[in-house]
C-alpha positions in Angstrom: 99.6 101.5 76.1 99.1 97.7 76.4 100.1 94.7 74.4 96.6 93.4 74.5 93.3 95.2 75.0 90.9 93.4 77.3 87.1 93.7 77.4 85.2 92.0 80.3 81.5 92.1 81.0 79.8 92.0 84.4 79.0 88.2 84.3 82.6 87.5 83.5 83.9 89.6 86.3 81.6 87.9 88.8 82.9 84.5 87.7 86.5 85.4 88.5 87.9 84.4 91.9 86.8 87.4 93.9 88.6 88.5 97.1 87.3 90.3 100.2 89.2 93.0 102.1 88.5 95.9 104.4 89.8 99.3 103.3 89.4 102.8 104.7 88.5 105.4 101.9 89.1 109.1 102.4 88.1 112.2 100.4 90.8 114.7 99.7 88.3 117.4 100.9 88.4 115.9 104.4 89.5 118.8 106.7 91.6 118.1 109.8 89.3 116.3 112.2 86.6 115.8 109.5 84.3 112.9 108.8 84.8 112.4 105.1 86.4 109.0 105.7 85.1 105.6 106.5 85.6 101.8 106.3 83.9 99.1 104.4 84.5 95.5 103.6 84.7 95.2 99.8 84.4 92.2 97.5 86.3 92.4 94.2 88.9 91.3 91.7 92.5 92.6 91.9 93.2 95.2 89.2 96.8 94.1 89.0 95.7 90.7 87.6 93.7 92.3 84.8 96.6 94.6 84.0 98.9 91.6 83.9 96.7 90.1 81.2 96.9 93.4 79.3 100.7 93.7 79.7 101.3 97.5 79.9 104.0 98.8 77.6 107.3 100.3 78.8 106.9 104.0 79.6 103.3 103.8 80.8 102.9 105.3 84.3 99.2 106.1 84.7 95.8 104.4 84.4 93.0 106.8 83.5 89.7 105.3 84.8 86.4 106.5 83.4 83.0 106.5 84.9 79.8 105.8 83.0 79.0 109.5 83.3 82.3 110.6 81.9 84.1 111.4 85.1 87.8 110.4 85.2 90.6 109.7 87.7 94.3 109.3 87.1 96.0 106.6 89.2 99.7 105.8 89.2 100.2 102.5 87.4 102.7 101.4 90.1 100.0 101.6 92.7 97.7 99.3 90.7 100.4 96.7 90.1 102.1 96.4 93.6 101.0 94.1 96.4 98.2 96.4 97.8 94.7 95.1 97.3 93.5 97.6 94.6 90.3 96.0 93.3 87.3 96.3 91.0 84.7 96.0 93.7 81.3 94.4 93.2 80.2 94.0 96.8 80.2 96.0 100.0 79.7 94.8 103.6 78.3 91.5 102.5 75.8 92.9 100.0 75.8 93.8 96.3 77.5 97.1 95.7 74.8 99.9 96.3 74.1 102.2 93.4 75.3 105.2 95.4 78.6 103.5 96.0 79.2 102.7 92.3 77.0 99.7 91.3 77.7 97.6 89.3 81.5 98.1 89.6 83.8 100.6 91.3 87.5 101.0 92.0 88.9 100.7 95.6 92.6 101.5 96.0 94.2 101.7 99.4 96.5 104.6 100.1 95.1 107.2 97.6 92.4 109.8 98.0 89.3 109.0 96.1 89.7 111.7 93.5 92.6 109.8 92.0 91.5 106.3 92.6 87.9 105.5 93.7 86.0 105.7 90.4 82.4 104.6 90.7 80.4 103.1 87.9 83.7 102.4 86.2 83.6 101.3 82.5 87.1 101.9 81.2 90.7 101.7 82.3 93.1 103.3 79.9 96.8 102.6 80.4 98.7 105.8 79.5 101.0 108.5 80.9 100.6 111.5 83.2 102.2 113.7 80.6 99.6 112.7 78.0 96.3 112.7 80.0 94.7 114.7 82.7 91.8 113.7 84.9 88.7 115.6 86.1 90.1 117.1 89.3 93.7 117.6 88.0 92.3 120.0 85.5 90.8 122.0 88.4 93.9 122.7 90.5 94.4 119.4 92.4 97.6 117.5 92.2 97.9 114.4 90.0 98.8 111.6 92.4 97.0 112.2 95.7 98.5 109.8 98.3 96.6 109.9 101.6 98.2 112.0 104.3 99.0 110.6 107.7 96.3 111.8 110.0 94.4 111.3 113.3 91.1 112.4 114.9 89.6 112.7 118.4 86.1 111.3 118.5 85.3 111.3 122.2 84.8 113.5 124.1 83.2 115.7 121.5 84.2 119.3 120.9 83.1 121.8 123.6 81.6 119.1 125.7 81.6 119.2 129.6 83.1 116.3 131.5 83.5 115.5 135.2 86.9 115.8 136.8 88.7 112.4 137.2 89.4 109.7 134.7 88.1 110.6 131.2 88.3 108.3 128.2 89.8 110.1 125.1 89.5 108.1 122.0 89.5 108.3 118.2 91.1 106.9 115.0 94.3 107.4 113.1 95.1 106.4 109.5 97.9 106.0 107.0 96.5 103.6 104.4 98.9 101.0 103.0 101.5 102.1 105.5 99.8 101.5 108.8 99.9 103.2 112.2 102.6 102.5 114.8 101.6 104.9 117.6 99.2 107.7 118.7 99.8 110.3 121.4 97.6 112.8 123.1 98.5 116.2 124.5 96.6 118.3 127.1 97.0 122.0 126.6 100.8 122.4 125.7 102.0 119.7 128.0 103.8 116.4 127.4 102.7 113.9 124.8 101.1 110.8 126.3 101.1 107.4 124.6 97.6 106.1 123.7 96.6 102.4 123.7 96.1 101.1 120.1 93.4 98.6 119.2 94.4 95.7 117.0 94.7 96.8 113.3 92.5 95.0 110.7 95.3 95.7 108.2 97.6 98.5 107.1 94.8 99.6 104.8 92.4 100.6 107.5 92.3 103.2 110.2 93.3 102.2 113.7 91.3 103.0 116.8 93.1 104.4 119.9 92.2 105.4 123.5 93.9 107.2 126.4 92.7 107.7 130.0 93.0 111.4 130.9 93.2 112.3 134.6 91.1 115.5 134.0 91.4 118.4 136.3 88.9 121.3 136.6 89.1 124.1 134.0 89.1 124.7 130.3 91.5 122.5 128.4 92.6 121.7 124.8 93.1 118.1 123.8 95.3 117.4 120.8 96.3 114.2 119.0 99.1 113.1 116.6 100.0 109.8 115.0 103.1 108.0 113.9 103.0 105.7 111.0 104.5 102.2 110.6 107.5 103.7 108.8 108.3 106.1 111.7 106.9 109.3 110.2 105.3 111.6 112.8 102.2 113.5 111.8 103.0 117.2 111.0 101.6 120.0 113.0 101.8 122.4 110.0 98.3 123.4 109.0 97.5 123.2 105.3 94.2 123.5 103.4 92.7 120.5 101.6 93.7 122.1 98.2 95.8 120.9 96.3 96.3 117.4 97.8 94.8 117.0 101.3 94.8 118.8 104.6 97.6 118.6 107.2 97.7 119.6 110.9 96.8 118.3 114.3 93.2 117.8 115.4 92.4 119.5 118.7 89.3 120.1 120.7 88.3 122.4 123.6 86.9 120.6 126.7 85.5 122.0 129.9 86.1 119.9 133.1 83.7 120.7 136.0 
């Protein structure tokens, strides 16, 4: 559904004015407190500029990307044409894109789970409609659009660790890609919520580190974290499984204070 079909080879892509950006990618299968999420600095060309050359037709609302091995992902057209830095990536962390991360070219799209956006070894972008095409995971019970859920995680202290009474650093990360994080709070047992200190954000497309000094007293305690995004949305405490479009709930860990 374009006015003009475009074909571009790898050499032509490398010759374009490439841009570097840092983006946090997350898997939809990441459970509350899970580690299926990470950052990288990517080098690539904005997909919106290629789409502008192709000129999508009125009524198109999806881009079906296809991997060299036949895998597909359906991405909302509006996400690939707004001001976020959705790119065809050719580099990662200052090096050529590794094979396991999609060499020679992959998609990186801030704000969406990988199953609807992060196609590796990408060879085709088909401008179409959600009511005409379905992608690999959407035929297997997952929702079609997959925006990343606002979430947060405690990294230190680790679960079931023993700490000494007194000041204890509690720290972790919070994320809401393309929206950004405004605040993070920590709760001890079922007490009041305490504001954490936020590290400077690289951008709205990356997770944000946070820390809080806990005046720990002896006993067995539960630490819990929640985040607020830049739009004012507070992370929900309602626990939901990863299926059909990502887990929700608050991460908590038990800690023993001696």
